[in-house]
Each structure stands twice: as structure tokens, then as C-alpha cells.
Residue frames as qw, qx, qy, qz and C-alpha x, y, z in Angstrom:
[[0.056, 0.760, -0.636, -0.124, 71.59, 3.65, -102.56],
 [0.987, 0.124, -0.096, -0.040, 73.07, 0.49, -103.93],
 [0.613, -0.567, 0.453, 0.311, 76.38, -1.16, -103.14],
 [0.478, 0.727, -0.402, -0.285, 78.88, -1.01, -105.99],
 [0.977, 0.021, 0.105, 0.184, 80.65, -3.98, -107.40],
 [0.539, -0.564, 0.298, 0.550, 84.42, -3.75, -107.77],
 [0.471, 0.157, 0.568, 0.657, 84.23, -3.40, -111.55],
 [0.157, 0.879, 0.414, -0.179, 82.25, -0.15, -111.55],
 [0.498, 0.302, 0.199, 0.789, 83.30, 2.75, -113.76],
 [0.170, -0.910, -0.314, -0.213, 81.83, 5.51, -111.61],
 [0.383, 0.272, -0.322, 0.822, 83.75, 8.46, -110.28],
 [0.412, -0.793, -0.450, 0.008, 82.73, 9.98, -106.94],
 [0.362, 0.337, -0.201, 0.846, 83.87, 13.44, -105.88],
 [0.309, -0.753, -0.460, 0.355, 83.25, 15.48, -102.73],
 [0.336, 0.466, 0.181, 0.798, 83.15, 19.13, -103.82],
 [0.241, -0.701, -0.403, 0.537, 83.11, 22.37, -101.80],
 [0.298, 0.605, 0.323, 0.664, 82.14, 25.63, -103.52],
 [0.298, -0.580, -0.343, 0.676, 82.81, 29.03, -101.93],
 [0.094, 0.169, 0.293, 0.936, 81.79, 32.57, -102.87],
 [0.470, 0.106, 0.231, -0.845, 78.30, 34.02, -103.10],
 [0.312, 0.045, -0.894, -0.318, 76.70, 30.61, -103.43],
 [0.073, -0.424, -0.849, 0.306, 73.89, 30.68, -100.86],
 [0.166, 0.656, 0.392, -0.623, 70.64, 32.56, -101.34],
 [0.221, 0.524, -0.407, -0.715, 71.05, 32.65, -105.14],
 [0.877, 0.272, 0.050, -0.393, 69.36, 29.39, -106.16],
 [0.129, 0.597, -0.782, -0.121, 72.65, 27.51, -106.41],
 [0.378, -0.095, 0.904, -0.173, 71.37, 24.19, -105.03],
 [0.664, 0.490, 0.436, -0.360, 68.21, 24.13, -107.14],
 [0.501, 0.746, -0.332, -0.287, 70.22, 24.99, -110.26],
 [0.072, -0.483, 0.873, 0.024, 72.77, 22.28, -109.37],
 [0.579, 0.149, 0.763, -0.244, 69.96, 19.71, -109.15],
 [0.660, 0.665, 0.126, -0.326, 68.66, 20.74, -112.59],
 [0.304, 0.737, -0.577, -0.177, 72.16, 20.62, -114.11],
 [0.295, -0.311, 0.899, -0.088, 72.95, 17.24, -112.54],
 [0.679, 0.340, 0.590, -0.275, 69.72, 15.80, -113.92],
 [0.571, 0.755, -0.147, -0.285, 70.56, 17.14, -117.39],
 [0.223, 0.670, -0.707, -0.038, 74.02, 15.56, -117.23],
 [0.895, -0.066, -0.419, -0.139, 72.98, 12.29, -115.61],
 [0.274, 0.362, -0.672, 0.585, 75.07, 12.88, -112.46],
 [0.662, -0.563, -0.470, -0.155, 73.86, 11.51, -109.14],
 [0.448, 0.027, -0.513, 0.732, 74.59, 12.41, -105.50],
 [0.264, -0.813, -0.501, 0.137, 73.50, 15.34, -103.35],
 [0.273, 0.470, -0.073, 0.836, 74.00, 19.05, -102.64],
 [0.453, -0.739, -0.473, 0.159, 73.65, 21.05, -99.40],
 [0.029, 0.869, -0.163, 0.467, 74.45, 24.38, -97.79],
 [0.663, -0.110, -0.515, 0.533, 77.16, 24.42, -95.13],
 [0.361, -0.832, -0.335, 0.254, 77.05, 26.64, -92.03],
 [0.455, -0.447, 0.165, 0.752, 80.19, 28.50, -93.19],
 [0.337, 0.712, -0.021, -0.615, 78.38, 29.87, -96.28],
 [0.058, 0.363, -0.805, -0.466, 79.79, 27.34, -98.72],
 [0.871, 0.156, -0.016, -0.466, 77.92, 24.72, -100.73],
 [0.286, -0.369, 0.881, 0.076, 78.97, 21.07, -100.64],
 [0.828, 0.288, -0.107, -0.470, 78.07, 18.44, -103.18],
 [0.540, -0.236, 0.795, 0.142, 78.80, 14.79, -103.75],
 [0.594, 0.526, -0.304, -0.527, 78.99, 14.00, -107.47],
 [0.557, -0.159, 0.812, 0.075, 78.83, 10.49, -108.85],
 [0.752, 0.585, 0.155, -0.262, 78.80, 9.24, -112.41],
 [0.834, 0.299, 0.163, 0.435, 81.00, 8.46, -115.40],
 [0.509, -0.327, 0.027, 0.796, 84.12, 10.64, -115.55],
 [0.174, 0.298, 0.408, 0.846, 82.96, 12.75, -118.51],
 [0.304, -0.728, -0.493, -0.367, 79.63, 13.61, -116.88],
 [0.580, -0.669, -0.249, 0.392, 81.23, 14.41, -113.51],
 [0.465, -0.115, 0.165, 0.862, 83.82, 16.56, -115.30],
 [0.002, 0.503, 0.448, 0.739, 81.08, 18.50, -117.11],
 [0.461, -0.780, -0.417, -0.076, 79.27, 19.05, -113.80],
 [0.595, -0.463, -0.089, 0.651, 82.50, 20.30, -112.23],
 [0.288, 0.195, 0.307, 0.886, 82.88, 22.76, -115.11],
 [0.237, -0.699, -0.456, -0.497, 79.37, 24.04, -114.45],
 [0.597, -0.684, -0.334, 0.252, 80.12, 24.39, -110.71],
 [0.524, -0.104, 0.020, 0.845, 83.04, 26.69, -111.54],
 [0.033, -0.288, -0.267, -0.919, 80.50, 29.23, -112.83],
 [0.084, 0.359, 0.759, -0.536, 77.23, 28.30, -111.13],
 [0.193, 0.716, 0.653, 0.153, 73.84, 29.82, -111.91],
 [0.130, 0.630, 0.103, 0.758, 73.16, 33.48, -112.74],
 [0.471, -0.786, -0.021, -0.400, 73.44, 35.54, -109.56],
 [0.878, -0.415, 0.027, 0.237, 76.14, 33.36, -108.04],
 [0.241, 0.849, -0.455, 0.114, 79.78, 34.34, -107.71],
 [0.973, -0.154, -0.072, 0.155, 82.03, 31.29, -107.41],
 [0.108, -0.896, 0.430, -0.022, 85.37, 32.09, -105.79],
 [0.017, -0.480, 0.877, -0.012, 86.76, 28.58, -105.37],
 [0.929, 0.001, -0.125, -0.347, 85.89, 24.96, -106.09],
 [0.123, -0.513, 0.840, -0.123, 87.76, 22.23, -104.22],
 [0.910, 0.039, -0.177, -0.372, 87.21, 18.58, -105.06],
 [0.214, -0.470, 0.847, -0.124, 88.47, 15.34, -103.63],
 [0.611, 0.061, -0.714, -0.336, 87.93, 11.82, -104.97],
 [0.589, -0.304, 0.521, -0.538, 85.96, 9.56, -102.65],
 [0.395, 0.082, -0.898, -0.172, 85.74, 5.79, -102.41],
 [0.485, -0.196, 0.389, -0.758, 82.39, 5.33, -100.70],
 [0.043, -0.002, 0.998, 0.037, 81.28, 1.97, -102.09],
 [0.331, 0.536, 0.657, -0.414, 77.73, 3.21, -102.71],
 [0.155, 0.242, 0.597, 0.749, 75.79, 4.11, -105.82],
 [0.232, 0.411, 0.357, -0.806, 73.37, 7.04, -105.66],
 [0.372, 0.442, 0.785, 0.224, 70.33, 6.64, -107.88],
 [0.162, 0.859, 0.352, 0.336, 69.51, 10.35, -108.21],
 [0.358, 0.165, -0.221, 0.892, 70.77, 13.83, -107.30],
 [0.329, -0.773, -0.506, -0.198, 68.98, 15.80, -104.60],
 [0.054, -0.653, 0.305, -0.691, 69.16, 18.63, -102.11],
 [0.662, -0.355, -0.630, 0.199, 69.72, 17.47, -98.55]]
């Protein structure tokens, strides 16, 4: 991770996805989609059955990733996607499962 300068144009969102999103390849598909879109950050399963992801990138790319998260991969059933802007002061260089 790198520290951001104050003139960065990156958007960072903390996103929680609920529904049938564990055990269906959601995280692996999210990594593939993020790489295609040029979004960085991470994705993980939560103990409550949800998936959480931190998305970082230019607004258009983050918005396209959010649109994908609303549907997810085949086999998933997304019930809800909640996102909140974050000001973390760090720049992720890639997107990964944690």
C-alpha cells in the first residue's frame, strides 16, 4: 500500500453484500471482475454469511464494480448491497481475497 497525496482522484468504498454470497465462488469472481475493471482493494467472507469488500479506483471503475456486485456471479443471489465512502489515506496496488 502507498500513502495518497491530497490531490488524488480515487474513490474508496467499503461494501457489504448479503444473500447467498458464500460458497458460490463470489470472492474469486469479484477478484476477476476487479482485475478486468482496474479496481483495487480486497474481498473477504464475514462470519455472518455476508461478503465485504473494499473498492478503490476512479469513480467510473468503482461504479461499474458496484453494478457487478448487485448481481454477482452465476449461482449467487444478492439480496442487498450497502456501501459507504471511506477516507483511508492509502492506495491499494491490487485487488485480492483476504
